[in-house]
N, C-alpha and C positions, 0 to 999 in steps of 0.2 A: 523600640522604634519600628514603626511600620514603613516598609518601603516596597518597591516593585522590582521584580526579578524575572528571569526566564529560566524554566527548567531545561537544563542542558544534558542531564543524565538521569535515566529512569531505571531503577533497580527493582521496581515492583512495589516495595514498601518503604523505600528510602530514595532520596533524590539528591542531585547536586544542582544548585541554582546559581545563576550568574546575575549580579546586579548590573544596572545600566552603567556604572562606573568601572565594571570589570572585575569585581570581587567575587570569588568562588566560595560557596558555602555548602557544607553538608546540611541537608534538611530532612526533617521528619514532618509528619502531618498531625493535625488535631484528630483525636479519636480514631487513629489508625486508618484514615481515609485513603483510598487507593484510586479515586476518580480523577487523577491527574495524569498528564501525558507530557512527553518530551515536546518542547515547543510552546507549552502553556506559558502565558504571562500570568504571574501570581503575585498576590500580596504576601509578604513575609514579615515575620518579626525576628529581627536579628538578635541572637542571644549573646554572642561574643564574636571574636575575630574569625571563628571557624564554623559556627553552627547557627542554624535558623530554624524557625517553625513556619511551615506554609499554612496560611490562614484560609485562602480561597483563591480560585482562579478568576481572571478578568474575562469579560465576554469574549467568546471564541469566534474566529472567522469560520472555522470548520473543525471537525474532529473525525478522524478515521479510526474505526475499530472493527473488530470481528467478534462474533458472539455465537456460541453453540448452545446446546440445551442447558448446560451447567453453569457456564460463566462467560463473561466478556473480557476482552483484552484491548485496552486503549493502545493504539499504535503511535499516533502523533497528532498534534493540534497545530492549527494556524499554518498549514502548508499551502504553497502555491501550486505545486504539481507533484505527482507521484511517478517515480521511475520504477517500473516492474522489470526486474532483471531475470532473464532466463539464459540458457546456454545449450549448446549441442550435447555436451556432457556435463552433468548427468542428464539423462533423457528428460525433456521438459514435461511437466505435469500440466497438461492442457486444461484440465478441470480447475486446477488451482489458479491458473492464469485468468480464466474466465471469471472465477469467483472474485478475484482481487479487482479486476476491472469493473465488475458489477458494483462492488462496494465503493469504488471511487466515483462512479457515475451517481450513485445514491447520495454520496457526500458532496456532490457538485465540485469535484476536484479533477482537473485535467490529468490524464495519464499518458505516459509514453512507455512503450515496450522496448527494452534493450535486449538484443540478442548478442551475448558475449561468446568468445572463443570462435569468432568468425574466421580465424586464421587456420582452423583445422580443415583438412581436406574434404571431409564429408560434412558440410555445414547445412545441408537440407534447406536451402533457400526456398524451395517450392512449398514446404510446410509453412514457413513464416509468411510468405506472400499470401497464402490462404488466410492468415490471420488478419491481414490488412483489410480484406474484403469482409471477413467474418465479424470483426469486432470494431471496425471503424476507428482503430487506434493507430497512431503513428508508430513506426518501427525504426529503430536505429541499430545498425550492425556495427559491432566493434570487436576489437581485441583489447582487453583491459591492460595487456602487457605491451600494447603498441600505441597508436595514435588515438587519443580520446578527445581531441579538440571539439568534435561535434557534440559530445556530451557536455563539455565544459561551457560551450557557447549556449547550448539549450538551457543550462541551469543558471546562467548569469543573471544576477539581480533578483533572484527568487529564493524562497525557502523550499528545499527539495527533499522529499522522502524517498529513500532507496529501500526496496522491499523485494524479497524473492526467496526461493529455496536455499538451503545450505549448499555450499559447494559450487555455486554458479559464478563466483567471482566478485561478490559484493565487497569483500574486504580488499581485494586486489584493486578494484576500481576506486574505492574510497582512498586508499593509499596513493594511487596515481593522481587523483584529483587534488589531494592535499600536498603532494610532493614529499611526503615523509611516511615512515612506517609507524602509523598510529594504530590502525586497526590490525588485529592479528590475522594472519593468513594461514589457512589450514591446507593440508595436502589432500590430494584426491587419491582414494584408495585404489587397489587393484581392480575392484569391482566398479570403479568409476562413479562412486557415490561420494558426495561432498561431506567433509567434516564440519560439524557445527562449531564455528569459531566466535562469532559475535554473541556475547552472552547478555548484553543489555543494550537499551536504546540510547544513542548518544548524538548530540548535535555538535557539528563542527563548523567553523567559519572557514570557507574557501577563500573569500576576500571580504572587503568591507561591506559589500552589498549582497553576498551570496552565502547561503548556509546549506548544509547537507545533514540530514538526519539519517543515520545508519541504524537499521533495526536487526534483531536476531533473525536467523533463517526460519521460515515457516514451512510447515508440512501440511497444514490444513487451514481453511478459511471459512468459519461458520458465518451464516448470513441470517441468523434468527432475529436480528434486529430490524430486518426489512418487513414492511407491512404488506399483507396479501393484496390489498386493493391498489397498491402503488407499484407492485413488482414489475409489471409490463412497461411502466413508464421508464424504467432504467435500461430498457433495450431500445437503443435509438432507432433501429431498423423497424421496430413495431409501432412507433408512435403515430404514424399516419393512419393506422388502422384502429387506433383506440377510439372507443365510443361508437363503433359501427357493429358491434356484436348484438345479437338478438336480445340478450339479457344484460342489464346494466351492471350486474355483479358477476359477470362471466369470469370463470377462472381459467379459461382457455385450455381446458383439459377434455371433458366429456360432453360439454354443452353443444346442442345443435346450433347451426347458423353462427358459428364463431368466426368473426372476420380475421382474427389473428391466425387461427388454424388454416382458414381458406387461403390466406396470403402465402403461407408457407407451402401449402400443397400446390399452389400455382407458380411457385418458384420466385416469389417476390423477395424472399430472403431465405437463407439456408435452413432446411428442416432441422438440422442439429441444434440450431438456436432455440427453436420451439421446444424441442425435447429437453434442452437445458433449462428453459423457463419452467417447464412442467416438473422437472426434477427438483428445482429449488422450491417451488410451491409446495410440493409433497413433503419436502424435508422440513420446512418451517411450520407445517401443519401437523406434524407428528404428535 
């Protein structure tokens, strides 16, 4: 019997799906396909009370993934917004944050940056305020061990993906949102680096209208799936200068009379964003 379900757990080569009437089934795919993601709505063939085969996915609203030279990794499908979580400890990876935000812009998914562990004395607010101007991304300051009502309200009624480095408090925040200890929480080592605790992607129901997809901690975010000629479009601060370069196929690196470079040099937007654009362009053209 063919029916429709949602992928609620993604282990890479096997999945758990939930039918619309609430039945949970262990699921494999035809021909060892791996092009499915947590949040996908899928056609399944139920084999028995515990098992099913995923036939294919239904049309997606969106898909967020990362891709390096060797392979791609699907993160989640059909999400309404992405919460990128960082923290004072471990030291934030600014390059990783920029890459993740760039991927969300390319996928046309709104993003919010959560700064966790705001209760620590040295919370470096100046650094994060810079991000507001640099990335045009909303920032929420929280302590996952304290009041998280602002996050709960922001997530209400939507499908939300939580993504970030290991050790920044993703599991702690997930547990706080769910009100129970479902996601495992790791300790911070003496070197203040996080332990990798979430081992697979999982979709939780916060309430009847709100879902949360918790993903494993990431240490890198490849962007090889982005197209050269579209790259500058994903930098909101550069859009007003697009189409004004001397050459229609300008890469905004070495070409003369580049409007994107000129705007950065004249202080229209931060120079480091131009350098980041050039870095990604060089990377995906290796």
